[in-house]
N, C-alpha and C positions, 0 to 999 in steps of 0.2 A: 057638511060636505065630507069632513074627515071620517065621520061614522060610516057613511055609505061606502067610502073607499075601503075602510077596514072590513066591512061586511063582505064586500066584493072579494077582497083578498082571502078572507076565511073560506068563502064559498069556493073560490078557485082552488085553494089548498085541499079542501075536502074532495073536490072532483078529481084532482090529480092523484090524491091518495087512493081513491076508488079505482082509478084507471091502473095505477101501479099494482093494486091488488089483483085486478083482472088479468094483468099481463104476467100470469104465472108461466115461467119458461117451459115447464113440463107440459102444461095444458096447451100452450101454443104449439109445441112440437107435435103433440098428439093430433091437434087440429090440422096442422100442415100434412101429417101422414094421411089423415082421412081425405083431405082434398086431393092429394096425389093419387090415392087409391081410386078415387072417383074418376080422375083423369085416365088412369090405366084402364078402368072398365070401359070408359068411352072409347079409348083407342082400340081396345080389343073388339068392341062392337063394330067400329068403323072398319077394322081389318077383316072381320067376318063378312061384312057386306061387300068389301072390295074383292075378297076371294070368291064370293058368290058371283059377282059380275064377271070376274075372270073366267070362272068355270062356264058360265052361260056363253061367253064369247067363244071359248074353245069349242063348246058344243055347236054353236052356229057355224064356225069354220069347218068342223067335221061334216056337218050337214050340207054345207055348200060344196065341199069337195066331192061328196057323194053325188050331188046333182050334176056337177061338171062331168064326173066320170060316166054317169048315166046318160047324159045328153051326148057325150062322145060316142058311146056304144050305139045309141039310137041313130046318130048321124051315119055311122059306118054301116049299120044294118040297112038303112034306107038307101044308101048308095049301092049296096050289094043287090038290093031289090029293084034298083032303077027308079026309085021314088026320090027324084032330086028335090022336089018341093018340100017333102017331109025332112029330107036331109038338111035343107037350107034352114028350116025352122029350128031344128035341133042344134045346128051350129050357132045360130043367132042367140039362142037361150044359153048355150054353152059359154059363148063369149061374154054375155051379160053376167052370168054367174061367176066367171073368172074375174071380171072387174070387181064384183062385190066381194069375192074371196080376198083379193088383194087389199081392199078397203078394210075388211074384217081383220086381216092379219096385221095391218098397220095399227088398227085400233087396239088389238090385243097387246101389241108391243108397248103402246102407250099405257094401257091398263096395268101391265106387268111392271112398268117403270113406277107408276103411282103406288102399286102394291109394295114394291121394294122400298120406296121412300117411307111409306107408312110403317113397314116392318122395322126399319132403322130407327125411326122416331120413337116407336113403341119400345124398342130395345133400350134406347137412350133414357126413356122415361123410367123404365124398370130399373136400369142401372142407377139412375139418380135416386130412385126410391130406396134401393138397397143401401146406397151410400148414406142416405138420410137416416135410415133405420140404425145403421152402425153409429153414425154421429149422435143420434138420439140417445143411444145407450151410453156413449161417452159423456155427453152433456148431462144426462140424468145423474151419472155418477159424480160429475163435477158440481152439479147443483146440490146433491146430498152433502158433499164435503163442505161446500160453501155455507149451506144452512147450518151444519153442525158447528163450523167455526164461528159463524155469526152468533149462534146460541151460546157458545163458550165465551165469546167476547162480551155478550150481554151479562152473563153471570159474573165474569171477571170484573167488568166495569161496576157492577152493583156492589162489589165488596167495599166496606168502609175500612180503609187502611189505618185510620186513627184508632178505631176500636180494636183492631188487631194488635196494633202497637201497644195500646194500654193493656190488653189482655196478656200479652207476652211479658210486659213489665210486672203485672200482678203475679204471674206465675213465677217469675224470677225472684220477686220479693218473698214469696211463700217458701221457695227452696232455700233462700238465705236464712229465713227464720227457722226452718227445720234444722239446718246445719248449726245455727247458733244455739238452738235448744240442746242438740246433741253435745256440743262443745261445753255448754254450761253444766250439763249433767255430769260430764266427766270431771270437771273441776270440783264440783261439790262431792263427788264420790271419793276423791283422793284424800282429803283431810280425815274423813271418817275411817278410811282404811288405815291411815297412820295412827289414829286414836285407838283403833282396835288392836293394832300391832303393839302399841305402847301398853295397852291394858293387858294384853296377853303376856307381856314381858314381866309384869309385877309378880313377885314370889309371895305365895300365901303364907300365913302365920303357921299353919300346920306343917308346911314343907320346911320352913325355917327351924322349927322346934325339932323336927326329926333329924335335920342335918346337924344341929348342935349336939343332940344326944349321941349321934353317931361319932362326932369328933371327940366328945368326952370319953366315950367308951374306948376309942383307940388310944387316948392319952393314958387312961388307967392301966391299960395293958402294957404300955411302955414302962410305967412306973413300977409295975409289979415285977418286971424282969430286972 
């Protein structure tokens, strides 16, 4: 039972490690950017369709206004000609088109309201996208710094301070040895220098003989006087 539990724990750890690796912050931000770009495209397409409907409605209103004006002229002309029946038909259609015209105008107002709402939402989406792009740049910089610091920490942690301390101690011992060798060399050099000086101070036999002969000659000159 303990073995199965350990295997389950190991498997769970492996899965979590895999998910952590997949949750790369830069990749996640790029994915969010792509999703928002797709939403913006959808919003632009919806806005294009809405504007098309709005233009169609405006064209229908203009067409209906033209019919109202036309039926008004026909009714006046029929009355001038004494054709009351024709005038009545023209007026009836005129009134019908005026009712339709009012309906079309109300519908256009509703369509324009929907268009405005769609424009505002699309603007908000674009603003959010721009803010996310700016934040992505900042977060990408923070990720790079964090990764660099993490790498530095790994390198620092991997150092063996005991080995470093021993290395410094060996270097110090070597320097002390070099200084001792220099000092010892100076001490051995001093007696030899003294011996050389003492040796150089000894008078040679030839110099001694010459000096004696010189003194004898001076003495004989004194006796002769």
